C-alpha positions as CSV (number, residue, x, y, z in Angstrom):
1,M,1.6,17.5,25.0
2,A,2.5,14.7,22.6
3,S,5.9,14.8,21.0
4,Y,7.9,12.6,18.6
5,S,11.1,12.6,16.7
6,Q,11.2,13.2,12.9
7,Y,11.5,9.7,11.5
8,L,11.8,10.6,7.9
9,S,14.4,12.8,6.4
10,K,13.4,15.6,4.1
11,E,14.8,13.7,1.2
12,K,12.8,10.6,2.0
13,E,9.6,12.6,2.4
14,D,10.2,14.2,-1.0
15,E,10.9,10.8,-2.6
16,L,7.7,9.3,-1.1
17,R,5.6,12.3,-2.2
18,S,7.0,12.1,-5.7
19,I,6.2,8.4,-6.1
20,A,2.7,8.8,-4.7
21,Q,1.9,11.6,-7.0
22,A,3.2,9.7,-10.0
23,I,1.0,6.8,-9.3
24,V,-2.1,9.0,-9.3
25,A,-1.1,11.1,-12.3
26,S,-4.2,12.4,-14.2
27,G,-6.0,9.6,-16.2
28,K,-3.8,6.8,-14.7
29,G,-4.4,4.1,-12.2
30,I,-3.1,0.8,-10.9
31,L,-3.3,-2.8,-12.3
32,A,-3.6,-5.1,-9.2
33,A,-1.9,-8.3,-10.3
34,D,-1.2,-9.5,-6.8
35,E,-3.4,-12.6,-6.6
36,S,-1.9,-15.2,-4.4
37,T,-1.2,-18.7,-5.6
38,G,-4.5,-19.9,-4.1
39,S,-6.4,-17.1,-5.9
40,M,-4.8,-18.0,-9.2
41,E,-6.2,-21.5,-8.8
42,K,-9.7,-19.9,-9.0
43,R,-8.7,-18.0,-12.1
44,L,-7.1,-20.8,-14.0
45,Q,-9.3,-23.8,-13.1
46,P,-12.3,-22.6,-15.1
47,L,-10.0,-22.4,-18.2
48,G,-8.9,-26.0,-17.7
49,L,-5.4,-24.9,-16.8
50,E,-3.3,-26.4,-14.0
51,N,-2.2,-23.9,-11.3
52,T,1.5,-24.2,-12.0
53,E,4.1,-21.5,-11.6
54,E,4.7,-21.5,-15.4
55,N,1.0,-20.9,-16.2
56,R,0.9,-18.1,-13.6
57,R,4.0,-16.6,-15.2
58,V,2.6,-16.8,-18.7
59,Y,-0.6,-15.1,-17.7
60,R,1.2,-12.3,-15.9
61,Q,3.5,-11.9,-19.0
62,I,0.3,-11.3,-21.1
63,L,-0.6,-8.5,-18.7
64,F,2.8,-6.8,-18.7
65,T,3.9,-7.2,-22.3
66,G,1.1,-5.5,-24.3
67,N,1.1,-2.4,-26.3
68,D,3.2,0.5,-24.9
69,E,0.0,2.6,-24.9
70,L,-0.9,0.7,-21.7
71,S,1.4,3.0,-19.8
72,N,-0.8,6.0,-20.7
73,Y,-3.5,4.5,-18.4
74,I,-1.6,2.2,-16.0
75,S,0.9,4.0,-13.7
76,G,1.7,1.1,-11.4
77,V,1.4,-2.7,-11.0
78,I,1.0,-4.5,-7.7
79,M,2.6,-7.9,-7.7
80,F,2.6,-11.0,-5.6
81,E,6.1,-12.0,-4.4
82,E,6.3,-14.9,-6.8
83,T,5.5,-12.6,-9.8
84,F,7.8,-9.9,-8.6
85,Y,10.8,-12.2,-9.2
86,Q,9.6,-13.8,-12.4
87,K,10.9,-13.1,-15.9
88,T,9.6,-13.0,-19.5
89,D,10.3,-15.6,-22.1
90,D,13.5,-13.8,-23.1
91,G,14.8,-13.5,-19.5
92,T,13.8,-9.9,-18.8
93,P,12.7,-9.6,-15.1
94,F,9.1,-8.3,-14.9
95,V,10.3,-5.5,-12.7
96,E,12.7,-4.3,-15.3
97,L,10.1,-4.7,-18.1
98,L,7.6,-2.5,-16.2
99,K,10.2,0.2,-15.5
100,K,11.2,0.3,-19.2
101,K,7.5,0.9,-19.9
102,N,7.4,3.8,-17.3
103,I,5.2,1.7,-15.0
104,I,6.0,1.7,-11.3
105,P,6.5,-1.8,-9.7
106,G,4.7,-2.4,-6.4
107,I,4.5,-5.3,-4.0
108,K,1.8,-6.9,-1.9
109,L,3.2,-7.3,1.6
110,D,0.4,-8.7,3.8
111,K,0.2,-12.4,4.5
112,G,-3.6,-12.8,4.5
113,V,-6.4,-12.3,7.0
114,V,-6.8,-14.3,10.2
115,P,-9.7,-14.4,12.7
116,I,-9.8,-12.2,15.8
117,A,-10.8,-14.4,18.6
118,G,-13.9,-13.3,20.6
119,T,-15.5,-11.5,17.6
120,L,-18.3,-12.5,15.4
121,G,-16.3,-13.6,12.4
122,E,-14.1,-10.5,12.2
123,A,-10.5,-10.6,11.1
124,T,-7.1,-8.8,11.2
125,T,-4.2,-9.1,8.7
126,Q,-0.9,-10.9,9.5
127,G,2.6,-10.1,8.2
128,L,4.1,-7.4,10.5
129,D,6.8,-9.7,11.8
130,G,10.0,-9.2,9.8
131,L,8.2,-6.6,7.7
132,S,11.0,-4.0,7.8
133,A,13.5,-6.4,6.4
134,R,11.1,-7.5,3.7
135,C,10.4,-3.9,2.8
136,A,14.1,-3.1,2.6
137,Q,14.7,-6.1,0.2
138,F,11.8,-5.3,-2.1
139,K,12.9,-1.6,-2.3
140,K,16.4,-2.8,-3.2
141,D,15.0,-5.1,-5.8
142,G,12.9,-2.3,-7.5
143,A,9.6,-1.9,-5.7
144,Q,8.5,1.7,-5.1
145,F,5.2,1.1,-3.4
146,A,3.3,-1.5,-1.4
147,K,-0.1,-2.8,-0.6
148,W,-1.7,-4.2,2.6
149,R,-5.3,-5.3,2.7
150,C,-7.5,-5.5,5.8
151,V,-11.3,-6.2,5.7
152,H,-14.4,-5.4,7.6
153,K,-17.9,-6.9,7.1
154,I,-21.2,-5.2,7.6
155,S,-23.7,-7.1,9.7
156,S,-26.1,-6.3,12.6
157,H,-23.2,-6.4,15.1
158,T,-20.1,-5.7,13.0
159,P,-17.7,-4.0,12.6
160,S,-17.0,-3.9,16.3
161,H,-14.8,-1.4,18.1
162,V,-12.3,-4.1,18.7
163,A,-11.9,-4.9,15.0
164,L,-12.0,-1.2,14.0
165,L,-9.2,-0.4,16.4
166,E,-7.1,-3.5,15.5
167,V,-7.3,-3.1,11.8
168,A,-6.6,0.6,11.9
169,N,-3.5,0.1,14.0
170,V,-2.2,-2.8,11.9
171,L,-2.5,-0.5,8.8
172,A,-0.7,2.3,10.6
173,R,2.2,0.1,11.7
174,Y,2.5,-1.3,8.1
175,A,2.4,2.2,6.7
176,S,5.1,3.5,9.0
177,I,7.4,0.6,8.4
178,C,7.0,1.0,4.6
179,Q,7.8,4.7,4.7
180,Q,10.9,4.1,6.8
181,N,12.1,1.8,4.0
182,G,11.2,4.2,1.1
183,L,8.0,2.4,0.0
184,V,4.8,4.3,-0.5
185,P,2.1,2.4,1.5
186,I,-1.3,1.9,-0.1
187,V,-3.6,1.7,2.9
188,E,-6.5,-0.7,2.2
189,P,-9.3,-0.9,4.8
190,E,-11.9,-2.7,2.6
191,V,-15.5,-2.8,3.7
192,L,-16.7,-6.0,2.0
193,P,-19.8,-5.9,-0.2
194,D,-21.4,-8.9,1.4
195,G,-24.7,-8.3,3.2
196,E,-28.2,-7.0,3.0
197,H,-27.5,-3.4,4.0
198,D,-28.6,-0.4,2.0
199,L,-26.5,2.5,0.6
200,A,-26.9,4.7,3.7
201,R,-25.6,1.9,6.0
202,A,-22.7,1.2,3.7
203,Q,-21.8,4.9,3.7
204,K,-21.9,5.2,7.5
205,V,-19.8,2.2,8.1
206,T,-17.2,3.3,5.5
207,E,-17.0,6.7,7.2
208,V,-16.4,5.0,10.6
209,V,-13.8,2.7,9.2
210,L,-11.9,5.6,7.5
211,A,-12.1,7.7,10.6
212,Y,-10.5,5.0,12.7
213,T,-7.9,4.5,10.0
214,Y,-6.8,8.2,9.8
215,K,-6.8,8.5,13.6
216,A,-4.3,5.6,13.8
217,L,-2.2,7.0,10.9
218,S,-2.0,10.3,12.8
219,D,-1.1,8.5,16.1
220,H,1.7,6.7,14.3
221,H,3.0,9.9,12.7
222,V,2.6,8.5,9.1
223,F,3.5,11.0,6.4
224,L,0.2,11.3,4.7
225,E,1.6,13.0,1.6
226,G,3.5,9.8,0.9
227,T,0.6,7.5,1.2
228,L,-2.4,6.4,-0.9
229,L,-5.8,5.1,0.2
230,K,-7.4,2.0,-1.4
231,P,-11.0,1.9,-0.2
232,N,-14.2,0.3,-1.3
233,M,-16.7,2.4,-3.2
234,V,-19.8,2.9,-1.2
235,T,-22.3,0.4,-2.6
236,P,-25.3,-1.4,-1.2
237,G,-24.8,-5.0,0.0
238,Q,-24.8,-7.7,-2.7
239,Q,-27.8,-9.3,-1.0
240,H,-29.7,-6.0,-0.7
241,S,-33.2,-6.4,-2.0
242,G,-34.6,-2.9,-1.6
243,S,-34.1,0.3,-3.7
244,K,-32.0,0.2,-6.8
245,Y,-29.2,2.8,-6.8
246,S,-27.8,4.7,-9.7
247,H,-24.1,5.3,-10.5
248,E,-24.8,8.9,-9.4
249,D,-26.2,7.7,-6.0
250,I,-23.1,5.6,-5.4
251,A,-20.8,8.5,-6.4
252,R,-22.6,10.9,-4.0
253,A,-22.3,8.5,-1.1
254,T,-18.7,7.6,-1.9
255,V,-17.4,11.2,-2.3
256,T,-19.4,12.3,0.8
257,A,-17.8,9.6,2.9
258,L,-14.3,10.6,1.7
259,Q,-15.0,14.3,2.3
260,R,-15.9,13.6,5.9
261,T,-12.9,11.4,6.7
262,V,-9.9,11.7,4.4
263,P,-7.4,14.5,4.9
264,A,-6.6,16.7,2.0
265,A,-2.9,15.9,2.5
266,V,-3.5,12.4,0.9
267,P,-2.5,12.6,-2.8
268,G,-4.9,10.1,-4.1
269,V,-7.6,7.5,-3.6
270,V,-7.3,4.3,-5.7
271,F,-10.6,2.4,-5.5
272,L,-10.8,-1.3,-5.4
273,S,-13.6,-2.8,-7.5
274,G,-15.1,-5.0,-4.8
275,G,-16.7,-7.6,-7.1
276,Q,-18.4,-5.1,-9.4
277,S,-18.6,-6.0,-13.0
278,E,-15.9,-4.5,-15.2
279,E,-18.4,-2.0,-16.7
280,D,-20.0,-1.0,-13.3
281,A,-16.6,-0.4,-11.8
282,T,-15.8,1.9,-14.7
283,K,-19.1,3.7,-14.7
284,N,-19.1,4.2,-10.9
285,L,-15.5,5.6,-11.1
286,N,-16.6,8.0,-13.9
287,A,-19.6,9.1,-11.8
288,I,-17.4,9.7,-8.8
289,N,-15.1,12.0,-10.9
290,A,-18.0,13.7,-12.5
291,F,-19.6,14.4,-9.2
292,Q,-19.6,18.2,-8.3
293,G,-18.1,18.8,-4.9
294,K,-14.8,19.3,-3.0
295,K,-12.4,16.6,-4.0
296,P,-8.8,17.5,-3.0
297,W,-7.4,14.1,-3.9
298,A,-7.0,12.3,-7.2
299,L,-9.8,9.7,-7.5
300,T,-8.7,6.7,-9.6
301,F,-8.5,2.9,-9.7
302,S,-6.6,0.0,-8.4
303,Y,-8.4,-2.8,-10.1
304,G,-7.7,-6.5,-10.2
305,R,-10.7,-8.5,-11.6
306,A,-12.3,-5.4,-13.0
307,L,-9.3,-5.0,-15.4
308,Q,-8.5,-8.7,-15.9
309,A,-11.7,-10.7,-16.2
310,S,-12.3,-10.2,-19.9
311,C,-8.6,-10.4,-20.7
312,L,-8.4,-13.8,-18.8
313,S,-11.5,-15.2,-20.5
314,T,-10.3,-14.0,-24.0
315,W,-6.9,-15.7,-23.5
316,G,-8.5,-19.0,-22.2
317,G,-5.0,-20.5,-21.9
318,K,-4.5,-20.6,-25.7
319,P,-1.4,-19.1,-27.3
320,E,-3.3,-18.0,-30.4
321,N,-5.5,-15.8,-28.2
322,I,-2.7,-13.9,-26.5
323,D,-2.8,-10.8,-28.8
324,A,-6.5,-10.5,-28.4
325,A,-6.3,-10.8,-24.6
326,K,-3.7,-8.0,-24.6
327,E,-6.0,-5.8,-26.7
328,I,-8.9,-6.4,-24.3
329,L,-6.7,-5.4,-21.3
330,L,-5.7,-2.2,-23.1
331,K,-9.4,-1.5,-23.9
332,R,-10.4,-1.8,-20.2
333,A,-7.4,0.3,-19.1
334,R,-8.3,3.0,-21.6
335,A,-11.9,3.0,-20.4
336,N,-10.8,3.4,-16.7
337,G,-8.3,6.0,-17.6
338,A,-11.1,8.1,-19.1
339,A,-13.3,7.4,-16.0
340,A,-10.5,8.6,-13.8
341,T,-11.0,12.1,-15.4
342,G,-14.8,11.8,-15.6
343,K,-14.8,11.5,-19.3
344,Y,-15.8,7.9,-19.9
345,S,-18.4,7.7,-22.7
346,G,-19.5,4.1,-22.1
347,D,-18.3,2.9,-25.4
348,S,-16.2,0.0,-24.2
349,A,-19.1,-2.2,-22.9
350,D,-19.5,-5.8,-24.1
351,G,-21.1,-8.9,-22.8
352,A,-18.2,-10.0,-20.7
353,A,-17.7,-6.6,-19.2
354,G,-21.2,-6.6,-17.8
355,Q,-20.9,-9.8,-15.8
356,S,-20.8,-9.6,-12.0
357,L,-17.4,-10.5,-10.5
358,Y,-18.8,-10.8,-6.9
359,V,-17.5,-13.7,-4.8
360,A,-18.9,-14.1,-1.3
361,N,-16.4,-13.6,1.5
362,H,-13.7,-12.8,-1.1
363,A,-10.1,-13.6,0.0
364,Y,-7.0,-13.7,-2.1
């Protein structure tokens, strides 16, 4: 018979549960502003902006200093380490600014994906060394939750058992270490949208990935009530040339995959957008919440590009466009807040929101 010692106190369990529930409060989701320095190069270069720390700071300042209404739809912000310690023009730390707006600060902890030798292009995620000390420091400095991304790719021979087991165990170790330090872990086993597969194959692989993930979380005694899941929505591969699928088809496949694999103890599921256009990400989230069926978890968003793309292009690096950029961000947040309750009417669409954000083999 397996046995283990209780590694979290009742007080710590209560704290983690409270944070997780606040993040997935009704009609709210997460702004993922945790792009690495390299990823910001890809965002700023098309605008003709140099990828300097100051330009990155100014852009994040736009995201964080808009109308206070933003906190009606955004419960938390995930930040890259550089951003976590930056300040506004008047010297206010971003962390303090967000807390004043009743937005919970979060931190990206992983250090990127690296190849698994002996596999067909599969990867694991590095950053476990020294993680406990980093968690303790970020918690002391104001973080309340964390994120760690792992990836799988669908092909004729992947994901393999080796990669499924490795990724699940890395996520479980990360989650356990976070909880010991008072951070709610967002567990992100992303199934990438690259490939020619249809919706049924995407659903099956997503179910397998999530099953491995929750087996590992159980093995590592992770306190599920103090975690959140950040999965992909179940969508056909970007190179799929067969049947076209509706938002309702995607909702059915996604909810079914979750029903088969995700324990009811998990407070919420915060979907990544996975290269969908801003509008598709919103409509699919709305369809997922409108879908009739057992859904014991909050189903909401943790979007990066699907919240930021129109905002970034509106700003364009020009000071005179800052207010307009903030308004666009609020508009997208408002739309996704409605979608998180199944009440999005589709009235926020515009040309930019319909553009695909897919990037092959996306890394950040």
